[in-house]
N, C-alpha and C positions, 0 to 999 in steps of 0.2 A: 504493498498500499504506499511504501515513501517512497519509492521512485515515482509511482503514479502520481502522487501529489506533488515531486518534484518536477516531471515533466510538464505536468497541467501550468504550476508558477510558472514554467521558463516559457510555456508559447505564449499563456495570459495571464498576467498578475493577478486582474479582477477575478475570473475563476478561481484561480486559486485561495484566493484571501474568500472568497463565498465559501466554499469549500471548509477552509477551518472555520471560520465562522460558525458554518450548520454545525461542524463536528462538536465543537464546544455547547453548543447550547444543547445537543445530544447529550453530550456528557453531564451537562446539570439535569436535566430531565432524569435522567436513569439513576443519579446522586439522589434526587430529592425523592423518587419512587422508591427507593432502598431504603430510607429513613424509617419507614413504619415496619416492622414484621408485621404487622396483617396485611399490609399493603402488598407482600412480595407473592408471586404464585410459586407454589411449589409442592411438595410432596403433603406440606400441614395445611393446604389451602384448597386440595384437589376436591372437586366434588362440590365447593362451594359456592353455590350461586345467589349471588346479591344484586337485586335489581336495581337501577336508579330511577323509578318510575317515581312519579309526583305523588302527593297524598291521596289523591282521589281516584286516579288509574290502581295503584295499589288496595284501594277498598271493592272499587267495584266487584270484577269479577265472583270472588270469593265471599262476599259478603254476608250472604244469605246463608250459606254453609257455613260459616262462621257462627252466625247468629243460631243453626237450628241444632249446630254440635252443643253450644252453651247450654241451650234449654234443655237439651237432653240430659246433659251433665247434672243440673240445676232438679232435675225430676229424680234422678235414677243415683246419681252420686253422693251419699251422706259427706262425706266432705268441700263437697263442691256446695252445698247445699249449705251447710252450716258455716261456712266463708261467705258466701254473699249475707247470709242470715246475720254474724256479724258486723258487714259494713255498713247494714241497713241498719241494725240496732243504734251504730256509732253515729253515724251521720243525720239523723234524724229522730230517733226513736220513739219518744210518742208525739212526735211533732216540732219544727223548728217556730218560735214563738214569734208573732210582728207585733207589735207595739206602736202606737202614734207616738210622734214626739215632734209637735207642732211647735212647741213652746207657751203653749195655751191650754194650763192643766186644764178647763171646763171641755173645751172643745176636742183632746186627745182622748175623754173618758166615750165623749159622743162617739167617735169613731173605734174606737175600741170593742165598746158595747153592740155597734153594726155589726162591726169586723166577728164577732163571737156567735153572732146569731147565723150570719153567712156562713159559716165554715161547719154550722150544723148541716145546711142546706145545699152547700155546693157542688155537689158530687151529681154528676148528669146523670149515670147510673141509679143514683138514689139506693148504695149500700153504704159508705162510709161518710167521714167526715174530711174538712182539709187537711187535717193531719194526718189521717187515712190514706189520703192521695198523695200525701207528701212520700209514704213506704210504697208506694206501688209505683211514683214515677222513678227514687233511686232504685228500688229492684229493676225495675224493666232496663234502666241505664246501665246498669251493672253486667246482667245476668244478657240483655240484648246488643248494649253497647249505647241506646239511644233511647229517647219515646217524642210523642209528641203530645202536649197541652192544650188542648182545643178550647178556645174561652166561643161559649155558646151563650148568646143574648136570648132573653126570654122576657112572655108577655107581660104584662101588668096582671091579666086575670091569672097567670100563673100561681099565683100568691106565695111570691117570694119577697121579703124586704129587700135585698139589693136583687133585681132582675138579670141575675147571671149565676151559668154552672159552668164549669169545666169537665171536660170530659179529655181520660187520659188514653191516648191511643199507641199501639205498637209500632213502631216501626215498618213495620208490613205494609202500612197503610200507604206509604210514600212510594210512590211508582220510580222503582230504583233505575228502570231500563229508560227512562224518557229524558233523551238528552239532545239535546239541538239548539243551536243559532236560534235569537231570533231579531227580527227589526230590528234596526237603532240602536244597535250595539250588543243587546241584553241576549243573554244565553240562558236554558235549562241545564243544571248538572246533577245527575241522578234524584231525577225529580225536584229538586230546589231551582225554582228560577232566580235569575239576578237581574237587575239593570245595569244600562251601559256604563256603572260606575262602580260596579261591584255591592249592590245593597239587595240583599232580600227583600226582594217582593211579593211572592207567593209560593205557595208548594200544590204538589200536584198529587191528592191523593183518590185511592180507590174507596167509594162509599161502602165496600165490605172488607172484612180482613180475607184478604185472598185464600189464605189457608182451609178456611171455613165455605168457600164457594161452591154452593153445589151446584148439581147440573142448569138448577130454575134459577140460580145466582150468577151465571156466567157473564150475563150480558148487563152486570152492574159494574163487570171488571175492567171499566173503562175510566180512567183517573178525570179528575175537575179539578182546577185551579183553584183554592183558596188562599185567599188574602192573606200577607204574611202578620198584620196584626192582629189575626184572629189565632195565629198557633204560635206555640213556644217551642223551639225545638231544644231538645237538654241534651247536650252530651260534654265529655271531654275533648276538648281540642288541645293534640298535643302537636301538630306541626301546622306553620302558616297555611291560609288558604283551604285548610282542611274543612270539606262540606258535612262529611258523614261521622258518625261515630262507631267504632266497634267495641264489643264485647271484653268487660277488664278480665275474662276468664282467657283469654285467646291465648295467653302467653304460655296455661298450664292446660291447654286442652290434651294434648296428647299425653302428658303426665300423668293425668287424673285416670285418663283411659286405661292407660297401660297399667298404671297402679290398682286401678279395679281388674284386669286381666291378672295379675299376678294375686290379688287374692282369694278369687275363684277358684283361680290353681292352685295354691295352697288349702283353701277349704277342700277341694276335690281329693287334694293328697292326703288329709289328714283324715276323711273319712275312709280311705283307703287303709291307711293306717290302723283304724280302728276296729277290722276286719279281722278278726281272729277265727280261724276257719280250719272244721277238720274235715281231712277226707279219710272215707272207711270205706274196706274193699275187705274181702276175703277172698281166698284161694281156689281158683279155676273160674273167676271172673262173674260170679253169684254172688249179687246185693246183699246187704243183712237188712229182711224186713223192708225190704222196696221191690217193687219190681224195674226191674231192667227197662231203661231208659235212653233214647238216641238224642232226648233234646242237650241242645248245649249251654252250657253255663256262662253267661256274658258280663255276670255282674256277683260281686260279692258283698254281703251283709254280715255285720258282727254277732259273731255265733253261730255261723250257716255250719250246719253237718251235711256234706256233701258224701253220696253212696256211688258209686263207680267200678266198674269190672275193671282196675287197675293192679290187680296182685292183692298179695296177701298183706296187713296191717293197717296202720292208723298215721297218716301224717297230717301233722297242724301245720298252719300256716300264718305266719306271725309277722305282719310286716313291719321293717324296720321304720323310727321315727328320724325325721331330718328338722337342720335347724338352721339357724344366719338369718330366718326370713324378717326377722325383726328389726334389724340393722339395713336392709333394703330396703322397706317399707318408709321406716321411718326417711333416710333419705331421700327417696322419692316425693313424699309430702313436704319435707322441709324445703323443697325446690318448688313445690306446687302452690304451696303457702307464700313463698315471695314474689312469683309470678302473678298471683292476684292480687296480692298487697294485703295480705293478714298475716298475722305471726304462727308460728306453728302450733302454740299452745291453744289459740284461739280454735283454729283450724281443727285439730286432732283431741282437746279438751287433756292432751298429756304432758302433766306439769313435773313428769319425772325427773328427777335430777334438776329441778329448776328450782332457784330461789326467788327472796324478794330483790335484791338487784339484777338479775339475769330476767325477771319477769317486768320490772319495773324500765329497763331500759328499753328493752322492746315494746312497752306499751307505749313507754314517752314518742318513740318513734312512730308509731302506729297512730298514735294523736295527732302529729303532726300531718301526716300523710292527710286525714282526716279532715283537718281544720284545710287545711289548704284547696280542699275539692270544694268545700262547705264557702269559702269566702271568695275562692276564684272562679268556680262554676255554676255552683246549685244554687247561692242566694243572689250573686246580681246576675245569672244567665237565667232565671227561672222564676225564684219567688216573685224578686224587685217587680220583672215586666207585667205578673200576674197580679200583683198588689196596684200596680200601675191603673192596669185595666179597670178591676176592680171597683178604684178608687174614681174614675173616670164615671163609671155606673151607678154608682152612689150620690154623687151629685146630681148627675142629670134627674136620678130618680128621688130627687130632695128630700135623701133620707141621710145628707149630710152635707152641713152649708158648704158654700165654695169659699176656697181660703188655701192656706198656704200648707200643705203635707209635710210631714217627714215620717221615714220609721224606724225603729230600734229591732234587729234581729237577735233573737237569743236561743242561740243552738242548746239543744241539751247537756246536760253534765257528761263527764267523762269520769266511771267508777273507777278507781283509785285500787290500786291491788291491798293498798292500806288506807282506809279513808283518813284513819288519826292522823298518820303522820301526812296525806297532804293536807287534811284540815289544817295542824299545825303550821305545817310550813307558810298557809296564807293568811293563818293571824299574825305569825311573825313580819309578814312584807306587808300587812296593814298596819301593825303600830309601828314599823319601822318608816314608812312611808313611803314603801318602793311600790306600792298599789292600793289603786283609789279604792274603797269600799263598796261603792260600788259596781266596781268591775270585777269585786269576789264575790259579792251576789250572783251577778250576769254569770260569772264563770260556772256557777253550782245552775245552771241552766233555769234562774227564777228572771222575772222583769223588776229591776229593783225597786221602782216606785211604789210597785203593789205589795213590793215588800214591808217597805216602810210604811205604808197604808195601814197596812193587816197589822204591823206592831203599834201602831198608833192606837187601833182599835184594843188589843189587848191591851194595853200599858192601862189605856181609860178604864176600861173593865173591873182590872184587879183592881186599881185604885177606887174606884165607886163599892168593890164588894170588903177593901180595907185588907187585901193578900199579898201574901210574900211568895216571890216564887225566887228559887237562887238562879235561873235565868236573865232575871232582869237586874240591868247592871245596875240600875238606880238605885237599888235597894241592898243588893250584895255584890260582895267584890269579886273576883276572879276566883280566891281562894274560897270562896263560900263563905266569906265573913259577911257581917251588915254592916252596910255602909254608916260611918259615925254621922254623916248627914249627907242629907239628900244634895245630890250633882247641882241641881237647878239652885238649891238655895247656897251651896258654896260658892257656884258663880257668882252671883247675886251679891254673895259677900268680899268676894274677890276684887268685884267691880267698885264698891263703897257705896251699892243701893239702899243695903241694910244700916247703914249705920244711921 
C-alpha cells in the first residue's frame, strides 16, 4: 500500500493528500467505535439484534401481543398478580385525595363538598367511586401499558349533582392500525390524531371492545373520531415522541412464563418422587389374585401395587428426590421483580434472610419510584385534567361559583417496615424545623386543614366535658406529665397580657 500511495502522490499531489485525509478519518472512526466494548462486533455480541427504530415503530407491530401476554400472566401467574396489586396499592391505595386550595376557606369547603358527592356517582358504569376508578386506571396502565378515560357529559335530567361521568376504557378501543397523513400537515399515528404543530386533537376509537365483538357486532368495528378534550390518555412516556404506552411487565414476561413452567415441571417431578410403587409377580408368569391383563401402565400413583408376569418376586420402585430448585426459582423471581419494578419481598412474600435494614433500603427505593410515577405521570397527566374538566362542568351547572381554582393532591401514606421508627423520625424533623408540620400530616395521606379542623372539634369537645387525654399537648406533656400551665395562658404571660 505504501508504494501505491507514493506513486499516487508523485503523479498527483492533490489525490495523494485526499487519500491520506480519508485514511486518517477512517482511523478516527475505527478508534471511536472500539472505545465501547458493547459497541464492538465479535463472539460476545453474535446474535444480538438491536434495532434503531423510533419509539412508535418499536411498539406498533407487537403492542397487542405484548398486552395480551401481560394480561394472561396477570390472570394466571400468582407472582405477576401480586406485583401488580402491590404497585396499585402503593400508587393510589384507597385513592389520591383532591382538595380545593383557592385561598378562600369558605369557597374551598363548597368545592370539596361538591367533589365528594360527585365522586360517589362519577363512574359511567355505576360500579364504583372516584377512588375506585383510580385503582382501575392504574391496574390497566400497569398490565396493558395504557388506558383511556373518556369524559361523558350528562343531561340535567339524569339527576347528577354535576352532569359529568368518567368511563375507563382499555387501550384495545384505540384503532392502532389507523395511521395516515392528513391535509394541512396533520397526521394520525396508531389511532391518535395530531395537528400540524404536533398537538393531540382527537382519538379514533371503536364503539365496542374488539375482543368482544360477536358476528352481530362486527359492523361496529369501525373507529370514530373523538375530540381529545374528551379523552385522557394515561401512560408512562419513556422516550421523546412516544405516542402509546406498553406493559410494565414487558421486561419480565418471559422470565415469569419460564418460571411458571419450571414450577410446573418441579411439581410433576415431586409427584413422581412420591410414588412408592411395588411390582409383584410369581414364577411362571401367573399373577397373584389378579387376572392376567395386557393393559399398559403409563401413570404411577402413590402406594400403587402392580401385578404382572415378569418373574418371581417383589420389586419396589422409590424415585429419588432432587434439590437445587429453590436457588433457581429465587434467582428467576429476583430478576422478574426487578423488571416489574417491585421488590422481591413484595412479589413473593418471602422475607427469609431479610432484616430491618435490607427491607428498609429496598422499600425506600420502591417508594421513590412510586412517587416519581405519581407526581410525574398520574397526577399531572390524569388527575389534573380530569379535575379541570369537572370544575368547568360544575361551574356551568351552577354547583360551584365561578372564580379561581386550586387543588392540593394527597397520595396515600407508604406503610413503613417499622411505623414507630418512621413516626419518630418525622417527629424529630418537625421539632428541629426540617419539616413543616402540615407536610408531616400530608405524608400520612391526610389533608392537613381537615385534620386541624377535626382536632379543633376534638379539643372543644373535651374542654366542654372537662376531660383530659394524654394525646392533648395542651394538658399533658410529651412524657405524660400534666402541664403546669395551659399553653395559651403561658403564651399570654410571656407577652405580658396577663400583667
